C-alpha positions, 0 to 999 in steps of 0.5 A: 424277589424273583427275576421278571417273567420276561427275562432268562432266569432259569431254575437254581439246578439248571444255572451253569456253574460257570455262572455261579463261578463267575458270579462269586467273583463279582461277590466278592468285588462287591464287597470291597465296597461295604461301607463305602457306596451309600446309599448307593448299593455296593456292586460287583461286577466281572467282565469274563471273554471265552472263559477268563475274567478280563475286568473287574470292578465295584462301586466305590462311592457314592457320585462315582462310576458304577461298578459295571463302569469300571470293569468295563474300563478295566476290560477296555476293548476285550468287553466286545462280545464278552459277558459281563456279571453284574451282582445287581441288576444295571441300574436304567435311569440318570442319577448321579452317573449315566445308566450303566445299561448305556455303558454296557451298550456302548462297551459291546457286551454280548451277554448280561449275568446279574444276581438280584432284581433292583427294586429302586423303581427310578433305577429297575428295568435294566435287564429288560431294556438290555434283552429288548437291545438284543442283548442275553440276560440271565437273571437271578443267578446266586440271587439269595447270595446277592439279595444278602449282600445287597441287604442293607441297600434293599431294606434301605430303598424299600422300607425307607429306613436303615437296616438294623442289625442288633449286636451284644456280647455275654458271657454263657450265662447271658450277662453282659456285665458284672454287678458292678458295671464291669464289662472290659473285656466279656469276650477276646481280641477275635470277636473284638475285632470282628465288631470293628469289621462291622462298624467299617461296614454299617453307615451307622452305629447307635447306643443309648443314654445308659450306656453311653454315660457308663461307659463313655465310648468313642464308637469308633472303627479302629481296624487300619484303613478302616472308616467310623461310622456316624455315631447316635446317641439315644438320649431323650432328655438330653443327658449326655455331657459334652465332654463325651468322647462320642463327640470328638472332633477328630472322627470326621463321621460325627455325632448325632443325639436323638432326644425328645421333642422341645429340648433344654436349649442350654444342654442343646446349645452346649452339645451343638458346640462340642460337635454334636447334631442334635435331633428332637423327635416325637415321644413313643408311647413309652415316654422315649424316643421314637425310635420308628421316626428316628430310622425315618429321620436316618433313612432321609439322611441315606443312611441305610444299616444301623449297627445297634450295640447297647444297651439292654433297655434300648435294645428291648426298645428295638425288639418290641417295635419289630425294628430289628432285621438281624441278630449277631450275638457274641458269647464268652466262655464265661460266667458271672452270675448275679440275679442283678448283673445286667443282661442282653435285652432288658425292658418288660420283655414279652408276656406270652411265649407266642409274643417272642421274636422268631428268628430264622437260621443261626449261623455259628462260628468260632472266633478265638474262644468266643461264639459268634451266633448270627441269625436273620429276624424271621420277618427281615424282608432281607436276610443274610445268607 
């Protein structure tokens, strides 16, 4: 995604070091809103005058003021004649809140610097509007980093579905559990804490009915101050018991059970009485819930990101359908062995190497004794940095 010709967008080599420095500060603000602002993007902004930051802000929740408004309010009178750095092009339409472009004009800002252009046809054009109003506008500063930061929103607004992150944990020989099904714990505390950070950031978490029955997971975020994602169970035949922990009414996030068409009335009534939302969907060509239809339904509900946690069969379904945007693999320094021990991705698998799902550049991090390998799917429109 490139800046529009009408905007000032110098090549990366010519972008001033000060612009990059302040945009990094804006990116830091943006991360404070992750998992809270959906379906809006978690935008960050800083107001700078005479080389000093005089205001900071981030978009905390849909329906509340955007990052620019918070930053301008923090700057107060110092905003007049200042520059504002925003990770996403300021919006130029009246939705739940007034246009940020109008707030920028009213504050007397002299220069606007933003990272990624807004692809939303309802909101885009803010940069050009401000340029026509006489402000200096520079777009495309740290554009790749800003697009990566906003990839959940960008996938949602352009693909009309959530951005899907396939997460799995396995031993170095690729096993997610022993032959007896014992999987606690494959990885150590640091890796498990990282997973809970992602649960805090993502709008929804998804597992298949096999995982739900075998592990009876809660699928909650256990970080202090964290928030639970919407729990999604893919359960074609409605086998989930009404006593499942994932239906715990103490979590305000709720649980959605995606099933096939014409579900059994008694099973549906029992799950709904236990607090579940039952969502009948068409079947795919494999006879199971159509995963594309599931993502479309979640997108309509404003879900911008989906953390896919298990199991191997569901992972294969998403991979086979081309619905994975990035992967996150946790590898533990252990060997289990066993031909019958479950692996990371099940199903029939691709018949030819040429059909394999290609991944982009792999990022490797150490978390305690474990490794975290993350990479974008090559076909994903908005990969992580």
